[in-house]
C-alpha positions as CSV (number, residue, x, y, z in Angstrom):
1,M,-3.4,30.0,7.1
2,E,-1.0,32.7,6.0
3,T,1.7,31.4,8.3
4,R,1.1,27.8,7.2
5,S,0.6,26.8,10.9
6,K,0.3,23.0,11.2
7,V,-3.2,22.9,12.5
8,C,-6.1,20.5,11.9
9,L,-9.7,19.6,12.6
10,V,-10.4,16.0,13.5
11,T,-13.6,13.9,13.6
12,K,-15.3,13.1,16.9
13,E,-14.5,9.4,16.4
14,L,-10.8,10.1,15.8
15,S,-10.7,12.4,18.8
16,D,-12.2,9.8,21.0
17,R,-9.8,7.1,19.8
18,V,-6.6,9.2,20.2
19,F,-7.4,11.5,23.1
20,G,-10.1,9.5,25.0
21,L,-12.0,11.8,27.3
22,E,-9.5,14.5,27.2
23,N,-10.2,17.8,25.3
24,P,-8.2,17.4,22.1
25,V,-8.0,21.1,21.3
26,G,-4.4,22.3,21.7
27,G,-3.2,18.7,21.7
28,N,-0.9,17.2,19.0
29,I,-1.7,14.5,16.5
30,R,1.0,12.9,14.3
31,M,0.2,12.0,10.7
32,G,3.1,10.4,8.9
33,E,6.2,12.6,9.4
34,L,4.2,15.7,10.5
35,T,2.7,16.7,13.8
36,F,-0.4,18.9,13.8
37,T,-2.1,20.9,16.6
38,V,-5.8,20.1,16.9
39,I,-7.9,23.3,16.8
40,G,-11.3,21.7,16.7
41,V,-13.5,18.6,16.5
42,F,-16.2,18.2,13.9
43,R,-18.9,15.9,12.7
44,E,-21.2,15.8,9.7
45,R,-24.5,17.4,10.4
46,V,-26.5,14.7,8.7
47,A,-25.8,11.0,7.9
48,T,-24.6,10.6,4.4
49,F,-24.7,6.8,4.3
50,G,-21.1,6.4,3.1
51,L,-21.5,9.0,0.3
52,S,-19.2,11.6,1.8
53,D,-15.5,12.1,1.7
54,I,-15.6,12.4,5.4
55,Q,-14.8,9.1,7.1
56,R,-14.5,8.1,10.8
57,D,-10.8,9.0,11.0
58,T,-10.7,12.2,8.9
59,V,-8.3,15.0,9.5
60,I,-8.8,18.4,7.8
61,I,-5.9,20.7,7.3
62,P,-5.9,24.2,5.7
63,F,-5.5,24.2,1.9
64,P,-2.4,26.6,1.9
65,L,-0.7,24.1,4.2
66,M,-1.5,21.2,2.0
67,K,-0.3,23.1,-1.0
68,Y,3.0,24.0,0.7
69,Y,3.8,20.4,1.5
70,T,2.5,18.7,-1.7
71,G,3.3,21.5,-4.2
72,V,-0.2,20.9,-5.7
73,D,-2.4,23.9,-6.1
74,V,-5.5,22.1,-7.4
75,L,-8.7,21.2,-5.7
76,R,-10.4,18.1,-7.1
77,T,-13.5,18.3,-5.0
78,L,-15.1,21.2,-3.2
79,D,-18.2,20.4,-1.1
80,A,-21.0,22.7,-0.1
81,Q,-24.2,22.0,1.8
82,A,-27.6,23.6,1.7
83,T,-29.9,23.1,4.7
84,I,-32.9,22.9,2.5
85,P,-32.7,20.4,-0.4
86,K,-34.6,22.7,-2.7
87,K,-31.8,25.3,-2.4
88,V,-29.0,22.9,-3.6
89,A,-29.4,24.2,-7.2
90,G,-28.9,27.8,-6.0
91,V,-25.8,26.9,-3.9
92,Q,-24.4,25.1,-7.0
93,H,-25.0,28.2,-9.1
94,Q,-23.4,30.5,-6.6
95,M,-20.3,28.2,-6.3
96,E,-20.0,28.1,-10.1
97,R,-20.2,31.9,-10.4
98,L,-17.6,32.3,-7.6
99,L,-15.2,29.8,-9.2
100,R,-15.6,31.1,-12.7
101,S,-15.0,34.7,-11.5
102,R,-11.6,33.8,-10.0
103,H,-10.2,31.1,-12.3
104,P,-9.5,30.8,-16.0
105,P,-12.3,28.9,-17.9
106,K,-10.2,25.8,-18.6
107,R,-9.2,25.4,-15.0
108,I,-12.7,24.4,-13.9
109,T,-13.9,21.1,-15.5
110,T,-17.3,20.4,-13.8
111,C,-19.6,21.6,-11.1
112,K,-22.1,19.0,-10.2
113,R,-24.7,18.2,-7.6
114,S,-24.5,15.1,-5.4
115,A,-28.0,15.6,-3.9
116,P,-31.3,15.9,-5.7
117,S,-32.9,19.3,-5.9
């Protein structure tokens, strides 16, 4: 991340469509004017029934790289997952403490749950 390497993670579906049966790791994928090196393939652990920001053809790039190209240093959404639904409130609390300890109070607008506790 420090070198702003143009790397990415791709969904399994996108990997299958672009690379077929080949191993995509180390391969290149072009998005717009930029070419990225694939460093991994991922999938969501559980089905979210369309409620996730992750779609079939999702590509994830490091935040510092996105910031470098867009000039925007703001995250609008930060997702975290708890393996046990009862622990979602605890994860939310930990995320709030972490964010508030590192950012001015007016920079954080809301911390909310998207899963019942």
